[in-house]
C-alpha positions as CSV (number, residue, x, y, z in Angstrom):
1,M,-150.6,73.5,132.6
2,V,-148.4,71.5,135.1
3,V,-148.7,68.1,135.7
4,C,-148.4,66.4,138.7
5,S,-146.3,63.5,138.0
6,A,-145.2,61.5,140.9
7,S,-147.4,61.7,144.8
8,A,-145.7,62.1,147.6
9,W,-143.9,59.4,149.4
10,S,-143.6,58.4,153.1
11,G,-140.5,60.1,155.1
12,G,-140.0,64.2,155.8
13,T,-137.1,67.0,156.2
14,G,-136.4,70.3,157.5
15,V,-138.0,72.7,156.2
16,V,-136.3,76.2,154.9
17,A,-137.3,79.3,155.8
18,E,-138.1,82.3,153.4
19,A,-136.8,86.2,153.8
20,E,-139.7,89.1,154.5
21,G,-136.7,91.2,153.3
22,R,-133.6,91.3,150.6
23,A,-131.4,88.9,152.6
24,T,-131.9,85.5,152.3
25,V,-132.1,82.9,155.2
26,R,-129.3,81.5,152.3
27,D,-127.3,84.4,153.2
28,V,-127.4,83.9,156.7
29,A,-126.3,80.9,156.7
30,R,-123.4,82.0,155.1
31,L,-122.8,84.1,157.6
32,A,-123.1,81.9,160.4
33,G,-121.5,79.0,158.8
34,V,-124.1,76.3,159.0
35,S,-126.3,74.7,157.3
36,V,-129.9,76.8,155.8
37,A,-132.1,74.1,158.1
38,T,-130.1,75.2,161.0
39,V,-130.9,78.7,160.5
40,S,-134.2,78.0,160.6
41,R,-134.1,75.1,163.6
42,A,-132.4,78.5,165.3
43,L,-134.9,80.7,164.1
44,N,-137.6,79.2,165.2
45,G,-136.6,78.1,168.3
46,R,-135.8,74.0,168.2
47,H,-134.3,72.9,171.3
48,E,-131.9,70.5,169.3
49,V,-129.6,73.4,168.4
50,R,-126.6,74.1,171.0
51,E,-127.2,77.9,172.9
52,E,-123.8,79.1,171.3
53,T,-124.9,77.7,167.3
54,R,-128.5,79.6,168.3
55,L,-126.6,83.3,168.7
56,R,-124.7,83.3,166.1
57,V,-127.3,82.0,164.0
58,Q,-129.2,84.9,165.5
59,E,-126.0,87.1,165.0
60,A,-125.8,86.6,161.8
61,A,-129.9,87.0,161.1
62,D,-129.9,90.3,163.1
63,R,-127.1,91.9,161.1
64,L,-128.4,91.3,158.1
65,S,-131.9,92.6,159.6
66,F,-133.2,89.2,158.1
67,R,-136.8,87.8,160.0
68,L,-138.6,84.3,158.9
69,A,-141.7,85.3,157.4
70,P,-145.0,84.8,159.6
71,R,-145.9,81.2,157.2
72,Q,-142.9,79.9,158.0
73,R,-142.2,80.0,161.6
74,R,-142.9,77.5,162.8
75,L,-140.3,73.8,160.9
76,S,-142.4,70.4,160.6
77,K,-140.3,67.3,160.1
78,D,-143.1,65.7,158.2
79,R,-144.0,68.7,156.3
80,Q,-144.0,67.4,152.2
81,L,-141.8,68.5,149.4
82,T,-142.4,69.9,146.0
83,V,-140.2,70.1,144.0
84,G,-140.2,71.6,139.9
85,L,-139.0,69.3,137.1
86,L,-138.9,72.2,133.8
87,T,-138.1,70.3,130.4
88,S,-138.0,72.0,127.0
89,D,-137.3,68.5,125.2
90,S,-140.7,68.3,123.9
91,V,-139.4,64.7,122.5
92,G,-138.3,63.1,125.3
93,R,-135.7,61.6,124.3
94,F,-132.6,62.2,126.8
95,S,-135.2,64.3,128.9
96,I,-137.3,61.2,129.7
97,P,-134.3,58.6,131.8
98,V,-132.7,62.2,133.6
99,M,-136.1,62.8,134.6
100,L,-137.0,59.2,135.9
101,G,-133.4,59.5,138.0
102,A,-134.2,62.1,139.4
103,E,-138.0,61.1,140.6
104,D,-136.4,58.1,142.1
105,A,-133.7,60.1,143.7
106,L,-136.3,62.3,144.9
107,G,-138.4,60.1,145.9
108,A,-136.0,58.0,148.1
109,S,-134.7,61.2,150.0
110,G,-138.3,62.1,151.7
111,R,-142.1,62.7,151.6
112,V,-141.5,65.0,148.6
113,A,-144.1,65.5,145.8
114,V,-142.7,66.2,141.8
115,L,-144.5,68.6,139.5
116,L,-143.3,68.4,136.0
117,C,-143.7,71.0,133.0
118,E,-143.1,70.6,129.8
119,A,-142.3,73.7,127.8
120,R,-141.2,72.7,124.1
121,G,-138.5,74.6,123.5
122,D,-140.1,77.6,124.0
123,A,-138.7,80.5,126.3
124,I,-142.0,81.9,126.8
125,R,-143.5,79.0,128.0
126,E,-140.6,77.5,129.7
127,Q,-141.0,81.4,131.9
128,H,-144.6,81.0,132.6
129,Y,-144.0,77.7,134.1
130,L,-141.2,79.1,136.3
131,H,-143.7,81.5,137.4
132,V,-146.3,79.3,137.9
133,L,-143.9,77.3,139.9
134,Q,-142.7,80.3,142.2
135,E,-146.3,80.9,142.5
136,R,-146.7,76.9,144.4
137,K,-143.9,77.6,146.3
138,V,-141.7,75.3,145.4
139,D,-139.6,74.2,147.6
140,G,-136.4,73.7,144.5
141,I,-135.5,72.9,140.3
142,V,-134.1,71.0,138.1
143,V,-134.3,72.6,134.7
144,V,-133.4,69.4,132.2
145,G,-132.5,70.4,128.9
146,Q,-132.7,68.9,124.9
147,R,-129.5,69.2,124.3
148,T,-126.0,69.7,125.8
149,D,-125.6,73.6,124.8
150,A,-125.0,75.8,127.1
151,R,-128.6,77.6,127.9
152,P,-129.3,80.9,129.7
153,P,-130.0,80.7,133.2
154,L,-133.3,80.6,134.6
155,V,-134.9,84.5,135.4
156,R,-136.4,83.5,138.4
157,T,-138.1,86.2,141.6
158,A,-137.7,83.9,144.2
159,D,-135.2,82.5,146.5
160,I,-135.2,79.1,145.3
161,P,-132.5,76.2,144.7
162,V,-131.7,75.4,141.0
163,V,-129.4,72.6,139.3
164,Y,-129.7,72.3,136.2
165,A,-128.5,68.8,134.5
166,Y,-128.2,67.7,130.7
167,A,-127.1,70.9,129.1
168,P,-125.6,73.1,131.8
169,S,-126.4,76.9,132.6
170,S,-124.0,79.7,131.1
171,D,-123.7,81.0,134.6
172,P,-120.9,79.6,136.6
173,R,-122.5,80.3,139.5
174,D,-125.2,78.4,138.6
175,V,-124.5,74.4,139.6
176,S,-125.0,72.2,136.6
177,F,-124.6,67.9,136.2
178,I,-124.2,67.3,132.3
179,V,-122.3,63.9,130.3
180,D,-118.5,63.7,130.1
181,N,-119.0,63.8,126.1
182,V,-114.8,64.0,125.8
183,A,-114.5,61.7,127.8
184,G,-117.1,58.9,126.6
185,A,-116.0,59.7,122.3
186,V,-112.2,58.3,123.7
187,T,-113.7,55.1,125.4
188,A,-115.1,54.5,121.9
189,V,-112.4,55.0,120.6
190,E,-110.0,53.4,122.7
191,H,-112.2,50.4,122.3
192,L,-111.7,50.5,118.7
193,L,-107.7,50.8,119.1
194,S,-108.1,48.4,121.3
195,L,-109.2,45.5,118.8
196,G,-106.4,46.8,116.4
197,R,-108.8,48.9,114.2
198,R,-107.0,51.9,112.5
199,R,-108.5,52.9,109.8
200,I,-110.8,54.8,112.4
201,A,-113.5,57.6,110.5
202,H,-116.1,59.6,112.2
203,I,-119.8,60.5,111.1
204,T,-121.2,62.6,113.0
205,G,-124.1,65.4,114.2
206,P,-124.1,68.7,113.1
207,G,-121.1,70.9,113.6
208,N,-121.8,73.6,115.6
209,W,-123.9,71.3,118.1
210,A,-121.9,71.5,121.2
211,A,-122.5,67.5,121.2
212,S,-120.4,66.3,118.5
213,R,-118.2,69.3,119.3
214,D,-116.5,67.3,122.3
215,R,-117.4,63.8,121.0
216,V,-114.4,65.1,118.6
217,T,-112.0,66.8,120.6
218,G,-112.0,63.4,122.8
219,L,-111.7,61.2,119.4
220,R,-108.8,63.4,118.4
221,L,-107.2,62.6,121.5
222,A,-107.2,58.9,121.9
223,L,-105.9,58.8,118.0
224,E,-103.6,61.2,119.2
225,R,-102.5,59.7,122.3
226,A,-102.6,55.9,119.9
227,G,-99.8,57.8,117.3
228,A,-103.1,57.1,114.9
229,R,-103.9,59.6,112.7
230,L,-108.3,60.0,111.4
231,V,-108.7,58.9,107.9
232,G,-108.8,61.5,106.2
233,N,-108.6,63.9,108.8
234,V,-111.9,64.6,107.9
235,V,-115.1,64.4,109.8
236,Y,-118.1,63.7,108.4
237,S,-120.5,66.5,109.7
238,G,-124.7,65.9,109.1
239,D,-127.9,65.9,111.0
240,W,-128.6,63.7,113.6
241,T,-130.4,60.9,111.2
242,A,-130.0,57.3,109.6
243,R,-130.5,58.9,106.7
244,W,-127.4,61.4,107.2
245,G,-125.9,58.0,109.0
246,R,-126.1,56.2,105.1
247,H,-125.5,59.6,102.9
248,G,-122.1,60.2,105.2
249,A,-120.7,56.2,105.1
250,A,-121.2,56.6,101.0
251,M,-119.1,59.6,100.7
252,L,-116.6,57.7,103.2
253,L,-116.2,54.8,101.7
254,S,-116.3,56.0,97.7
255,Q,-113.2,58.2,99.6
256,H,-111.5,55.7,101.1
257,P,-112.5,52.5,100.5
258,D,-109.7,50.5,103.0
259,V,-111.1,52.0,106.4
260,D,-111.5,49.3,109.0
261,A,-113.5,51.3,111.9
262,I,-116.0,53.5,112.2
263,F,-117.1,56.1,115.3
264,C,-120.9,57.3,114.9
265,G,-121.8,60.3,116.6
266,S,-125.5,58.7,117.3
267,D,-126.9,54.9,117.5
268,Q,-129.3,56.7,114.6
269,L,-126.8,57.5,112.5
270,A,-125.2,53.9,113.5
271,T,-127.6,51.9,112.1
272,G,-127.5,53.7,108.3
273,V,-124.2,53.3,108.0
274,L,-124.7,49.7,108.9
275,D,-127.4,49.7,106.1
276,I,-124.6,51.3,103.9
277,L,-121.7,48.5,105.1
278,R,-124.4,45.7,104.5
279,E,-125.7,46.8,100.6
280,S,-121.5,47.3,99.3
281,G,-120.5,43.7,100.8
282,R,-118.1,44.7,103.8
283,R,-118.9,42.4,107.6
284,V,-119.9,43.7,110.2
285,P,-117.6,43.9,112.7
286,E,-114.9,41.7,110.2
287,D,-114.2,44.6,107.9
288,V,-115.5,47.0,109.5
289,A,-116.8,47.4,113.0
290,V,-119.2,50.4,114.1
291,I,-120.0,52.2,117.2
292,G,-122.7,54.9,118.1
293,F,-122.8,57.0,120.9
294,D,-126.5,56.9,123.1
295,N,-127.1,53.3,124.2
296,W,-131.0,54.0,122.8
297,E,-131.9,50.1,123.7
298,V,-134.3,50.0,121.0
299,V,-132.8,51.4,118.0
300,A,-129.1,48.8,119.6
301,T,-130.6,46.0,120.0
302,D,-133.0,46.2,117.4
303,A,-129.7,46.8,114.8
304,R,-129.2,44.0,112.1
305,T,-125.8,43.6,113.5
306,P,-126.4,44.5,117.9
307,L,-125.2,48.0,117.8
308,T,-121.5,48.7,120.9
309,T,-122.4,52.2,122.0
310,I,-121.4,54.6,124.8
311,D,-124.3,55.1,127.9
312,M,-124.3,58.1,128.8
313,N,-126.0,57.1,132.2
314,L,-129.0,60.2,131.7
315,E,-131.3,58.4,134.8
316,E,-127.7,58.2,137.0
317,L,-127.0,61.9,136.0
318,G,-131.0,62.8,136.8
319,R,-130.8,61.7,140.2
320,A,-127.0,62.5,141.1
321,A,-128.5,66.0,140.3
322,A,-132.0,65.7,142.2
323,Q,-129.8,64.7,145.3
324,H,-127.6,68.0,144.8
325,L,-130.9,69.8,144.7
326,F,-132.1,68.2,148.0
327,T,-129.0,69.1,149.8
328,A,-129.3,72.9,147.9
329,I,-132.9,73.2,149.8
330,H,-131.2,71.8,153.3
331,E,-127.5,74.2,153.3
332,P,-125.3,76.4,150.8
333,V,-124.1,74.4,147.9
334,A,-120.6,74.9,145.6
335,P,-121.6,75.9,142.7
336,G,-120.3,74.8,139.4
337,V,-120.3,71.8,136.5
338,R,-119.9,68.3,137.6
339,E,-119.9,65.5,135.3
340,G,-121.3,62.4,134.5
341,T,-119.3,59.4,133.3
342,C,-120.4,57.3,130.2
343,R,-119.5,53.6,129.5
344,L,-118.7,51.6,127.1
345,V,-121.4,48.9,126.4
346,I,-120.4,46.2,123.7
347,R,-122.5,44.7,121.4
348,Q,-121.4,42.5,117.8
349,S,-120.7,45.6,116.1
350,T,-117.1,45.4,117.5
351,V,-117.0,41.8,118.2
352,P,-118.5,39.1,117.2
353,A,-120.8,37.0,118.9
């Protein structure tokens, strides 16, 4: 099922054309050294294109045996664009903020309708929705992942620009927008170090998740720069739950009772850690400082000790991905991975009120 999650906004932009043969409008644009929009205007005979540019575009089109499809021979400035938002995250913890940011950006860009498809982590369902979006001739697609591990690229038959957000495509020829988890972890640990903490431990999620690995990398990098070491040189890895946070914290305190700071791989983990610290008589942050990751506000602000954490700026990530897609609809864009920055949100778990 495809759900229309947003209506059209006022404003407009140019239409991109498709080819009837193998060559695409983007091939012509690359060969002629112009934007996709310029190709469409030139081949539609629009007067705002200079004659020398029109001839260069026509020459490129002739060399590639490119012809505009009949249904796209007229360029309308007020044509409504349609963009698909395709997600595999049925929980929505990370995909919803990304999609909200994307929707905001698309709305601000002109006359855009957004179609939301939720594949529930099912590859077959995802391919079905992709087929539906292609049949509806969407102008572009934003693919939002459930986790930060690289995912296979969409197998598509139409020349539709696609941008990946949160979970990058495994194909380097695609465009992906991701969170810089390494830098986010560096920021977290540097904050603890700035408070004079030197006995820092780490409790995190599954070791086979990219988010866990990247945050461990950032942790070790920050400690190495400061000439410090991870307590016990051990990473306490489990699942992403408060239950594991409690279990990991209990093991940590039994093995290293002199720990003075704990960097948690998520806010949920941190709430479990806070429970055990309180039960063991440790004061937070006086005895042990605690920092999380995600800035899940309903969790971080309602914790018994409000939680300092790292915000991944997911709405900004989605906004940047959508803006890039909007550009890609009209002109060729460079492939590759773009990393978004995280920010530190300080609450009472590291700094007393």
